[in-house]
C-alpha positions as CSV (number, residue, x, y, z in Angstrom):
1,X,-15.2,75.8,-32.5
2,X,-16.7,74.9,-35.9
3,X,-15.8,71.3,-37.0
4,X,-17.6,71.3,-40.3
5,X,-20.7,72.6,-42.0
6,X,-22.4,72.3,-45.4
7,X,-25.7,72.6,-47.2
8,X,-27.3,69.3,-48.4
9,X,-29.8,69.3,-51.2
10,X,-31.2,66.1,-52.7
11,X,-28.6,64.2,-50.8
12,X,-25.7,66.2,-52.3
13,X,-23.2,68.4,-50.3
14,X,-22.8,72.0,-51.2
15,X,-20.3,74.3,-49.5
16,X,-21.1,77.4,-51.6
17,X,-21.7,80.1,-50.5
18,X,-19.1,79.7,-47.8
19,X,-20.9,82.1,-45.5
20,X,-23.0,80.1,-43.0
21,X,-25.9,82.6,-42.8
22,X,-26.1,82.6,-46.6
23,X,-26.2,78.8,-46.6
24,X,-29.1,78.9,-44.1
25,X,-31.0,81.4,-46.2
26,X,-30.4,79.2,-49.3
27,X,-31.7,76.2,-47.5
28,X,-34.9,78.1,-46.6
29,X,-35.4,79.5,-50.1
30,X,-34.3,76.6,-52.3
31,X,-34.9,73.6,-50.0
32,X,-32.4,71.2,-48.3
33,X,-30.8,71.6,-44.9
34,X,-27.6,72.8,-43.2
35,X,-25.6,70.3,-41.1
36,X,-23.4,72.2,-38.7
37,X,-20.9,70.5,-36.3
38,X,-19.5,72.3,-33.2
39,X,-17.0,71.1,-30.6
40,X,-17.2,72.4,-27.1
41,X,-18.1,76.0,-28.0
42,X,-18.2,78.8,-25.4
43,X,-21.5,80.7,-25.0
44,X,-20.3,83.6,-27.0
45,X,-19.1,81.4,-29.8
46,X,-22.3,79.4,-29.8
47,X,-24.6,82.4,-29.8
48,X,-22.5,84.0,-32.6
49,X,-22.6,80.9,-34.8
50,X,-26.2,79.8,-34.3
51,X,-27.7,83.3,-33.9
52,X,-29.5,82.9,-37.2
53,X,-31.3,79.7,-36.1
54,X,-33.2,81.5,-33.3
55,X,-32.6,78.9,-30.5
56,X,-34.4,79.1,-27.2
57,X,-32.2,80.5,-24.4
58,X,-32.6,77.2,-22.4
59,X,-31.4,75.2,-25.4
60,X,-28.3,77.5,-25.7
61,X,-27.6,77.1,-22.0
62,X,-27.8,73.3,-22.2
63,X,-25.6,73.1,-25.2
64,X,-22.9,75.3,-23.7
65,X,-22.9,74.0,-20.1
66,X,-23.3,70.3,-21.0
67,X,-23.6,67.7,-18.2
68,X,-27.2,66.9,-19.1
69,X,-29.1,63.7,-19.0
70,X,-30.2,62.1,-22.3
71,X,-33.5,63.8,-23.1
72,X,-35.7,64.9,-26.0
73,X,-37.3,68.3,-25.8
74,X,-39.3,70.5,-28.1
75,X,-38.8,74.3,-28.4
76,X,-40.6,76.6,-30.9
77,X,-39.3,75.5,-34.3
78,X,-36.6,73.3,-32.8
79,X,-36.4,69.8,-31.4
80,X,-33.4,69.0,-29.2
81,X,-31.9,65.6,-28.3
82,X,-29.2,65.0,-25.8
83,X,-27.1,61.8,-26.2
84,X,-24.4,60.5,-24.0
85,X,-21.3,59.2,-25.9
86,X,-19.0,56.6,-24.4
87,X,-15.4,55.6,-25.1
88,X,-13.7,52.5,-23.7
89,X,-10.1,52.9,-22.7
90,X,-8.7,49.4,-23.0
91,X,-5.5,50.2,-21.2
92,X,-7.1,51.1,-18.0
93,X,-10.5,49.3,-18.6
94,X,-12.2,52.6,-18.0
95,X,-15.2,54.3,-19.7
96,X,-15.0,58.0,-20.6
97,X,-18.3,59.7,-21.5
98,X,-19.1,62.8,-23.4
99,X,-22.3,64.4,-24.8
100,X,-23.9,65.3,-28.1
101,X,-26.5,68.0,-28.4
102,X,-28.6,67.7,-31.6
103,X,-30.8,70.6,-32.6
104,X,-33.1,69.8,-35.5
105,X,-35.3,72.2,-37.5
106,X,-37.0,72.1,-40.8
107,X,-33.8,73.3,-42.6
108,X,-30.9,72.5,-40.3
109,X,-29.4,70.1,-37.8
110,X,-26.8,71.5,-35.4
111,X,-24.6,69.0,-33.5
112,X,-22.7,70.2,-30.5
113,X,-20.0,67.9,-29.1
114,X,-18.5,67.7,-25.6
115,X,-15.9,65.2,-24.5
116,X,-14.6,62.1,-26.2
117,X,-16.2,59.0,-27.6
118,X,-18.1,58.2,-30.8
119,X,-16.4,60.6,-33.3
120,X,-18.8,61.7,-36.1
121,X,-16.3,62.4,-38.9
122,X,-16.8,58.9,-40.4
123,X,-20.6,59.2,-39.8
124,X,-20.7,62.3,-42.0
125,X,-18.6,60.7,-44.7
126,X,-20.6,57.5,-44.7
127,X,-23.9,59.4,-44.9
128,X,-22.6,61.6,-47.7
129,X,-21.9,58.5,-49.7
130,X,-25.6,57.4,-49.2
131,X,-27.4,60.3,-51.0
132,X,-30.7,58.5,-51.0
133,X,-30.8,58.3,-47.2
134,X,-29.3,61.8,-46.8
135,X,-32.0,63.3,-49.0
136,X,-34.6,62.4,-46.4
137,X,-33.6,65.4,-44.4
138,X,-32.0,66.3,-41.0
139,X,-33.7,63.5,-39.2
140,X,-31.8,61.1,-41.4
141,X,-28.6,62.7,-40.0
142,X,-30.0,62.3,-36.5
143,X,-30.7,58.6,-37.1
144,X,-27.1,58.1,-38.4
145,X,-25.7,59.8,-35.3
146,X,-27.8,57.7,-33.0
147,X,-27.0,54.5,-34.9
148,X,-23.2,55.3,-34.6
149,X,-23.4,56.1,-30.9
150,X,-25.4,53.0,-30.1
151,X,-23.1,50.8,-32.1
152,X,-20.3,52.1,-29.8
153,X,-22.5,51.1,-26.8
154,X,-22.7,47.6,-28.1
155,X,-18.9,47.5,-28.7
156,X,-18.3,48.7,-25.2
157,X,-20.7,46.1,-23.8
158,X,-18.6,43.4,-25.5
159,X,-15.4,44.7,-24.0
160,X,-17.0,44.9,-20.6
161,X,-18.3,41.4,-20.9
162,X,-14.7,40.1,-21.5
163,X,-13.6,42.0,-18.4
164,X,-16.4,40.5,-16.3
165,X,-15.5,37.0,-17.5
166,X,-11.9,37.5,-16.4
167,X,-13.1,38.6,-13.0
168,X,-15.3,35.5,-12.7
169,X,-12.4,33.2,-13.6
170,X,-10.3,35.0,-10.9
171,X,-13.1,34.6,-8.3
172,X,-13.8,31.0,-8.9
173,X,-10.2,30.0,-9.7
174,X,-7.8,28.1,-7.5
175,X,-5.8,31.1,-6.4
176,X,-6.6,32.9,-3.1
177,X,-5.9,36.3,-4.5
178,X,-8.7,38.7,-3.7
179,X,-10.6,40.3,-6.6
180,X,-12.9,42.6,-4.5
181,X,-11.2,45.8,-5.6
182,X,-11.2,44.8,-9.2
183,X,-14.9,43.9,-9.0
184,X,-15.7,47.2,-7.4
185,X,-13.8,49.3,-10.0
186,X,-15.4,47.3,-12.9
187,X,-18.9,47.7,-11.3
188,X,-18.4,51.4,-11.1
189,X,-17.5,51.5,-14.9
190,X,-20.7,49.4,-15.6
191,X,-22.8,51.9,-13.6
192,X,-21.3,54.8,-15.5
193,X,-22.1,52.9,-18.7
194,X,-25.7,52.3,-17.6
195,X,-26.1,56.0,-16.8
196,X,-25.3,56.8,-20.4
197,X,-27.6,54.1,-21.9
198,X,-30.7,53.8,-19.9
199,X,-32.0,57.4,-19.8
200,X,-31.8,57.4,-23.6
201,X,-34.5,54.7,-23.9
202,X,-37.4,57.0,-23.2
203,X,-36.4,59.8,-25.6
204,X,-35.7,57.2,-28.4
205,X,-39.1,55.5,-27.7
206,X,-40.7,58.9,-28.2
207,X,-38.9,59.6,-31.4
208,X,-39.5,56.1,-32.8
209,X,-43.2,56.0,-32.1
210,X,-45.5,56.1,-35.1
211,X,-46.7,59.5,-35.9
212,X,-44.0,61.4,-34.0
213,X,-44.2,65.0,-34.9
214,X,-41.9,66.4,-37.7
215,X,-40.3,63.0,-38.3
216,X,-40.8,61.6,-41.8
217,X,-42.8,58.4,-41.7
218,X,-40.2,56.6,-43.9
219,X,-37.6,57.2,-41.1
220,X,-39.7,55.7,-38.3
221,X,-38.7,52.1,-39.0
222,X,-35.0,53.1,-38.9
223,X,-35.5,54.7,-35.5
224,X,-37.3,51.6,-34.2
225,X,-34.4,49.5,-35.3
226,X,-32.0,51.8,-33.5
227,X,-34.2,51.5,-30.4
228,X,-33.9,47.7,-30.6
229,X,-30.1,48.0,-30.6
230,X,-30.2,50.4,-27.7
231,X,-32.5,48.0,-25.7
232,X,-30.0,45.2,-26.4
233,X,-27.1,47.2,-25.2
234,X,-29.1,48.3,-22.1
235,X,-30.0,44.6,-21.3
236,X,-26.4,43.6,-21.7
237,X,-25.2,46.4,-19.3
238,X,-27.9,45.4,-16.8
239,X,-26.9,41.8,-17.0
240,X,-23.2,42.6,-16.5
241,X,-24.1,44.7,-13.5
242,X,-26.0,41.7,-12.0
243,X,-23.1,39.3,-12.8
244,X,-20.7,41.6,-11.0
245,X,-23.0,41.8,-8.0
246,X,-23.2,38.0,-7.9
247,X,-19.4,37.8,-8.3
248,X,-18.8,40.2,-5.4
249,X,-21.2,38.2,-3.2
250,X,-19.4,35.0,-4.2
251,X,-16.0,36.6,-3.4
252,X,-17.3,37.7,0.0
253,X,-18.7,34.2,0.7
254,X,-15.4,32.6,-0.4
255,X,-13.4,34.9,1.9
256,X,-15.7,34.0,4.8
257,X,-15.4,30.3,4.0
258,X,-11.6,30.5,3.9
259,X,-11.6,32.4,7.2
260,X,-13.8,29.6,8.7
261,X,-11.4,27.0,7.4
262,X,-8.4,28.9,8.8
263,X,-10.2,29.2,12.2
264,X,-10.9,25.5,12.3
265,X,-7.3,24.7,11.6
266,X,-6.1,27.1,14.3
267,X,-8.6,25.6,16.7
268,X,-7.5,22.1,15.9
269,X,-3.8,22.9,16.5
270,X,-4.7,24.7,19.8
271,X,-6.6,21.6,20.9
272,X,-3.6,19.4,20.0
273,X,-1.3,21.5,22.1
274,X,-3.8,21.9,25.0
275,X,-3.4,18.4,26.5
276,X,0.5,18.5,26.6
277,X,0.3,22.0,27.9
278,X,-2.1,21.1,30.7
279,X,-0.1,18.0,31.8
280,X,3.2,19.9,31.7
281,X,1.7,22.7,33.7
282,X,0.5,20.3,36.4
283,X,3.8,18.5,36.7
284,X,5.6,21.8,36.6
285,X,4.2,22.9,39.9
286,X,6.6,22.8,42.8
287,X,5.0,20.1,45.1
288,X,6.8,17.2,46.7
289,X,3.7,14.9,47.0
290,X,2.4,14.2,43.5
291,X,1.2,11.0,41.8
292,X,4.0,8.9,40.3
293,X,6.4,11.8,41.0
294,X,9.2,9.5,42.3
295,X,8.4,6.5,40.1
296,X,11.1,5.7,37.6
297,X,8.5,4.8,34.9
298,X,6.4,7.9,35.5
299,X,8.1,10.1,32.9
300,X,7.9,7.6,30.0
301,X,4.3,6.9,31.0
302,X,3.3,10.5,30.9
303,X,5.2,11.2,27.6
304,X,3.7,8.2,26.0
305,X,0.2,9.1,27.1
306,X,0.6,12.6,25.7
307,X,1.8,11.1,22.4
308,X,-1.2,8.7,22.2
309,X,-3.8,11.4,23.2
310,X,-2.3,13.9,20.7
311,X,-2.3,11.3,17.9
312,X,-5.9,10.4,18.7
313,X,-7.0,14.0,18.5
314,X,-5.0,14.6,15.3
315,X,-6.7,11.6,13.7
316,X,-10.2,12.8,14.8
317,X,-9.6,16.3,13.5
318,X,-8.1,15.0,10.2
319,X,-11.1,12.7,9.7
320,X,-13.6,15.5,10.3
321,X,-11.8,17.8,7.8
322,X,-10.5,20.3,10.3
323,X,-6.9,19.6,9.4
């Protein structure tokens, strides 16, 4: 499905002629470039729309099938960049990912969108209001798209950081409620986030390097700045992953410590009950001849002794911290 398309000359938008092939031909003959946006096209739709661009069959297959890692590839007359988009659902603290396929040529940029996250409508409007930047060609559009996607990465990293702080407070708080499941689910979201960010570092380094083919030299500093932002988001995601790993280890250690404390208390109470149980078991045997069995002070003596021994053991366990 076509989202939007237009011809841009000297930073100005032109929608005439309305026919896409005619716009492409006008861009080739008079200068400028065509910016075409597509959303989840089928293979027939994609081939029909971009047939005039002469895309490589592998590029068409990637754009239609999606589920690609971030990468930067060069085909005859076309450079292709795959970018993972990300969207943070605050209600469920979940990250949804999508993909953007950007195909750049001398007179066009085609953006194919799959999934949610990082909508580009505002990006187009913002760039159209900056005619000086837009006049630099299709790679200026590519930079604006990357800049918007990476800004979304940074926003998501801030949201995830807040979630991680809540988990840390729960782990190290006074409550005994387990946070293991919450940590695991959050760690899975962070890993999904890292899968979107980290593979993009290498392609963006290639694009932002000095002397990258087909990229105007005046845009190189902009791509380097975008790379810095991406590196910051990647470092933040890596740090959050490490914090969650430490929090999970601390949670497990606290559970084990609590279990040890519970076992010490149980052992202490068993020890307190063992002496009375042993004495009662001995005097409960059916023998006629037993020490002090017929003595009238025998019962008070035994009970008193049990109380004293139990009190002594209780004091020792309490002093050692077992109770």
